[in-house]
N, C-alpha and C positions, 0 to 999 in steps of 0.2 A: 269590894263588891259595891256596885252602885246602890244608892239609897233613893227610895221613892216616898213621897209624902202624899197623904190623902186627907183632905179637909172635910170635917163634919160641922154640925151647928155649933158645938161648944169646944171641940178639941181638934187638934191636928194629929193625925196618927202617922207614925213612921213605920213603914212596912218594907220588907226585903223581898223583892220579886224573885222569880225563878232565875237561877244563873244563866247567862247567855251561853249558848253552845260555843265551844272553841272553833276557831276558823279551820276550814278543811286544810289538811296537810298538802303542800304542793306536790304535784305528780313528780315522781322521780324522773330525772332527765335521762334519756337513753345514753349509753356510753358512747363516747366520741369514736372509739375504735375497739376492736377485739383482737388481742394478740394471738398469734399462732401458738400451737402446742410447743413446749420447750425444745424438743428435739426435731421439730419439723423444719424443712426448708421452705422458705416463704418469699413472696414477692410483695414489696411495698408499693401500693398504688396510690398516688396523690393526684387528685383532680378536684377542683371546686364545683364541678357540675355533677350532680348525683347520677344522672342517666349515663353520662360518659364514664364516670367512675365505676359504675356497675358493669358496664360493657367491657372495660379493660380488665376488671377483676375476674369476670367470667372467662375471658381469654386466658388469663394466668392460671386459673384453676383447671382449665382443660389440659394443661401439661401434666402428665402423670408424675406424682410425687411432690407437687408444688401447692402450697397454700397461698392465700392472698390476704393482706391486711390493708383495708381501705381507710384512707384519711382524706379530710377535706382541705386542711390548711397546712402551711409549712410548719407552724408551731406543733401541730399534732404529729407530723412526720418526724420532727426532731424528738418528740417525747417517745415515739416508738423506738427510735434508735437508742435512746437512753434506757428504756425499760425492758426491751426484749432481751432474752438470754443469749441470742446470737444475731449477727447482722443478716440482713436480707441478701439473698442471692442476686436479685435484680431489684432496682428501684425504677418504676415507670412514672415519669413526671409529665403530666398533661398540662400544657400551657396555652392560653389564648387571651385575647383582650377582654377581660371581665367587665371593665367599666366603659367600654366603647369609646375610649378617647383617642383611638387610632395608634396607640403605642403599647408596647409591652414593658411595664416597669419592673423593678427588681423583685417586688413581692409576687407579681404574676409569673415571673420566670423562676421563682423558688431559689433565688440566689443564696440565701443562708443555708438551705439544705444541700445544694451542690458544693458549696465551700466546706461545709462540715464533713461531708463524705470524702472530699479531696484531701483535706488537712485536718483530721480529727484531733481534738484536744479535750482535756477533762471538762465535763464528766463523761465524755464519749470514749469508747474503746478504740484502740488503734486498728482492730480488725475490720472496722466498717469500711476501710479503704478497699476491701475485697469485693465490695458491692459494685455490680455492673449497672451504671446509670444510663437509662434510655430516655432521651428527651423527645416527647411526642408533641409536635407543633407544626402545623402547616406553614405558619408565618416564618418561623425560624428555619425550617427545612428549605424554603424557597429563597432564603437570603444568605449569600455567602458571608456577609458581615456578621449576622446574628449567629450563624453556625460556628464561626471561629470563636466568638465571644463565649458561647455556651460550652464549647469543648475546653477552652482555657479555664473556665470556672469549675470544671469537674465532671461534666457529662462525657460519656464515651461513645455515644451513638446518637444521631439526630435523624428522625424520620417523621412522616405524617401518615404512614400506612400501618394499620394494625397487623397485616400479614407479615411485615418486616419484624414487628414486635414478637409475633409467634415464632418465627424462625430464630430470632436472637434468644428467646426464652429457652427453646430446645437446646441450642448450642451451649448456653450458659449452664443449664442443668447438667448436661453431660460433661462439660469441661471444667466446671468450677465446684463440683461436689465430689470430694475425694472418694475413691473406691478402695483405698488402702489406708492403713494406719500411718501416722506421720513418721514412724520409724522405718517403714518400708518404702515410702514414696519420696519424691523430691519436692523441694520448696521453690515457689516462684520468687525470683530475686527482686521483683518489682513491688508486689503487694504482701509477700510473706505467707501466702496460702500454701499449706503443707499437705502432704499425703497424696500428691499427684503422681500418676505414672507418666512415662515420657510422652505418650500420645496425648494425654490430657494437658501436659505442660505446653506442647506445641499449639493445641487448639485454644487453650486458655489465653496464652499470650496474643495469639492472632486476633482473638475477639476483644480482649479486655485492654490491652496496653499499647496498641499500635498508634494511638493518639497521644502517647506520653513519651517523654525522653527515655532513651534506653538507660538501664541502671548500670552503675559501676559495680560489677560483681563477677565472680568466677562462674563459669557455666556449670550448673548443677549436674549435667549429664556427662561432661568430659573433663571438666576442670580448667578449660582454656580461660585465660584472663581476658575479660572484656571490659572496655572502658568507653565512655562517651567522649566524643571530641575527635578532631581531625588527627589522623595518624595512628589511631587506635582501632582495635577490632570491635565493631558494634555488636552488642549482644543480640539484638533483634535480627540483624542480618546474618549473624552466625547461626542462630537457631533455625532460621528459614533455610539456609543453604546446607547446613551440616546435619540437622536432626529432623528432617521431614520424614514422618512415618510412611511406610508402604500403604497404599490404598487411600492416601489423603484426597486424591481427586480421581477416582476410578472412572467417572463419566467424562473426564477431560473438559469440564465446563469452567474451570478456573476458580471454583469455590469448594470449600469444605462444608458439606451438608451435614445435618444432624444424623441422617441415615448412614453416611460414610463413617462419621465419628463413632456412632453406636456400634457399627460392625467391627471397627478396629478395637474398641474397648472390650468387646465380647470374645475376641480372639486372644489366644495365648502365644501365638507365634508371630506377632507383629514385629517387624524388623525396624529398628531405629538406629541410625548411625550414631556411634559413640564418640565421634571426633570429626575434625575437619577432613576434607578430601586430601589425600596424600599428595604433596608437591615435592618432587625430587630436588635436591640441592643444586645450586648453579653449576657445580663442577661435573654433575652427572648429565647435564643437558648438552647434547652434542651441538645443536644449532639453536640459536636464540630467535627463531622465527615466531611470529605471532599470527593468530588467526585473523581473518579479515572481519571488519566490523562495518555494519550498515544500519542506519537508524532512520525512522520516519516519524515526524510529528504531524498531528492532524488539527486543522482548524475546522471544526464541525459547526455549521450554521443551520438553524432550523428556518426554512423559508416562510413558514406561516407567521412567525412573529419576529424574525431577525435575531433571535437569541443564540448565544454560543454555548457549547458544552465545555465545562471545566471539571477537572478531577481534583478531589481532595487527597493529596499524596500523604502516605503514612509518614510518621515522624522520623523513621529511620532511613527514609529514602535519601539519596545523595543530594546535597545542597539544601536540605530541609532543616538541618541544625537542631534536631530534637523537638520540633513542633510541626503540626500539620500545616501544609501550605498548598495553595491552589496552583494548578498548572493545566496544560492542555494534554489530551491523550497522546501517547507516544509509545513506540515499541522498537525493540532491537530484533533484527532479522536473525532467525535461527539458521543453521546450516541447510542450504537448499531452499530457503524461503526468500521471497522478494520483500522489498521495503513496504509496499502497500499491504501485502498479506500480513506482515508482522504488526503493522500499526492497527489494522482493522481488528485483528484477533486481540491485541492488547486493549483496544478501546472497549471491546465486548467484555473482556475480563474485568476491567477497572470500573466500568460505568453501567454495564448491562444494556448499552445502546448499540444497536446494529447500524453501521454506517456504510455508505456507498461513496467511494472516491469519485470526484468529479473533475479535478484538475490539479495543476502543480503551482505552488506559490514560490518555493525556493528549492534550489539544488546546490549543495556545497560539497566540495572535495577538499579534505584536509591536506594541507601542503606538508606532508611528512612521508616517511618511508611506509607507514601503515596505510596511508591513502584511504582513510575512513570516509564513507559517504553519508551525508545527512540530507534529508529532503523534508520539505513541509508541503503537505497535500491538503487541498480543499475538499471537504466531504459534506454530505447531507445525510440526515437520518433516513433509514428505510421506512416506508409507509407502514410496514408490519413489523412490530417489535415483539420478540419472543418473551421478554421479561419487563418488569417495571424497573425504574431507575434504582441503581444500587444504593443501599443505605447501611447494610450490615457490614461492620469493619472486617478487614482481613489484611494479610501482609501486603497485598497488592495496592489497596487504597482504602480510605475511610468513608468514601461516598462520592457523590457527583451532583452537579446542579446546572441549570440553564440560566444564563445571565445575559443582559444587554451589554454592549460595549461601554456605554456611559455609566451604567451601574457598577460595572467592574472597575472602571477607572476611578470613580469617586469613592467607592466603599472599601476597596482593597488597596493597601499600600504596597510599595515595591518589596518590602521585607516579608510580606505575607504571601508572596508568590515564590515558587521554586526558582524561577528566572523571570526576566522581563519580557519574555516572548508574547504573552497574551496582551499586554498593554500596548505593544506595537502592532501586532497582527490584527487584533479585533477592529480597532478604528480604521486601519488601512484597508481591510477588506470591505468594511461598511461604506467608506467614502470613495472606494475605487482607486485610491492612490497606490495600492499594492496590486499588481496585475495577477490574474489567474490564467495560466496557460493550459491549453487542452493537452490530453495525452496524444501520443503518436508513435510511429515506428521507432523513432530515435529513443524515446523513453522506454518503450518495450524492450529494445535491445540492451539498454542499460540495466533494466531489471533482470533480464536473463543472465547478463554477465555477473550481477550481484549474487544471484542464486548459485552460479557456477563457482564464484570465488568462495562462497560460504561452504560449499561441499568439499573444496580442496583443502586438505590438511595443511597445517603450517609446515612449509618446506621451501626449498629453493624454487620449485615450480610455481608456488604461490607468489613469491616475490617477483619472479619474471612476468607473471600475469599482471601484477600491479604496475610494473614499469612499462609493459608493452600494451596489451589489449585495453586495459583500463584507461591509460592515457590517451590512446587513440579514440576510444569511445567518448572521453571527456571533451576532446576537440569537437566531435560531432554534436555533443550536448550544447556546448557554448555557441556553436553556429546556429542551432535550432532555437535555443532559448537564451539569447544574449542578455535579456533584461533580468533574468532570475538566476543566472549561473554565477557562482562566486567560488574562487579557489582560496578559501580562508576557513579558519576554524569556527568563527562565530559570525553570524550574519547580522547581529543586532546593530552594530555601528553603521553598516551599509543600509540597513532597513530604515533606521531613524532619519537618514538623509533623504529618503525618497518620499 
């Protein structure tokens, strides 16, 4: 206790004053986050901006049955993953340039959080790999380079639109929250999520794992051995081709909506194929005729800014070798369909962009008995677009973007493209070195013949049409379009010389 002295005429008096009051206790700090109830399904919302964080959390809570855990920093998000009794269904990571230095650094992009969810190790549980990570950033979404980097780090969807987040949350809630016990359902061979019914497994893989390499596992629905790599049956392709549930796309828009999935899950009579389509052995096939094939690739250029449309192909697509790769929209003609119709429909399905064909860039006839036809068409987007650019992943694609020819050439390497077509076509169309020919009667006659060939079943008649009318029409094509008609399988070598 401090001592005070009082001086009088003859003596100094020592007195003890009243004790000083203790300093006020510091105000308790508010908790950095509030965990969801133990058995609740929740969404982890990470954003450094309080207003933005509240907006995204409100969106997550609007989905029936989902709670939201809000955090400000990557460190807090990692603490939630370690302390919560179960992993989040979805992690929404909001990223922007916080310090206004013109770049997104690793901390702003939440790199440690993405890596931990992708490759968990102690003290984190293995089941956090079942979390669907949505990266919300306009800067990343508009950059093909940043998009590939974020997906390789552990994100499974990239968008800048909260409506895309809402749609992904609905699909994740329906497809990744088991409705059966683990003993009754099947287990996802990619992340180990158990208790899924067949329709849920199809939707779960379509949303969660099309940006990842296909697993080496037996199919949980039919037992078919699936392995990644050339010469083996790919699990993702097998699941899409052999186990697609009835009612997957009732409105024929190319997408599995939350309403369609919910209707399937509420029905008891959903039919799911339990094995691959039967193929008779070779000795039972009387003739070895093959159906006719015709393909069209699209170079879609936006006149307002000169940017080109590219598609982020799913990892199980041919020539992608287990990782997402950029390419141009393309489609294979169905029986009775023309090449232009197939490519326009495929572009709408893969990118949500409605396009109008304007001209022809390349026409190729494969020099073989199959006589497959490939064309490259020049298109422009329609002025009225029915939907926004695609961002929610599916078996068809994982997203799309608009890029300039220079940006694509500098930022994307050849190994990050499904093929080298964009790196040749974009600069050639921009500088005029690749000509664009108009449509005409000769092209229309070829398209009509392609539709007729597609309707004709594999038979001797089809082979005679390939050797007769198709070759005659090809002579007319070469006379009308001498600069863009090639009788070869790949036009890249010829294109690079022009």
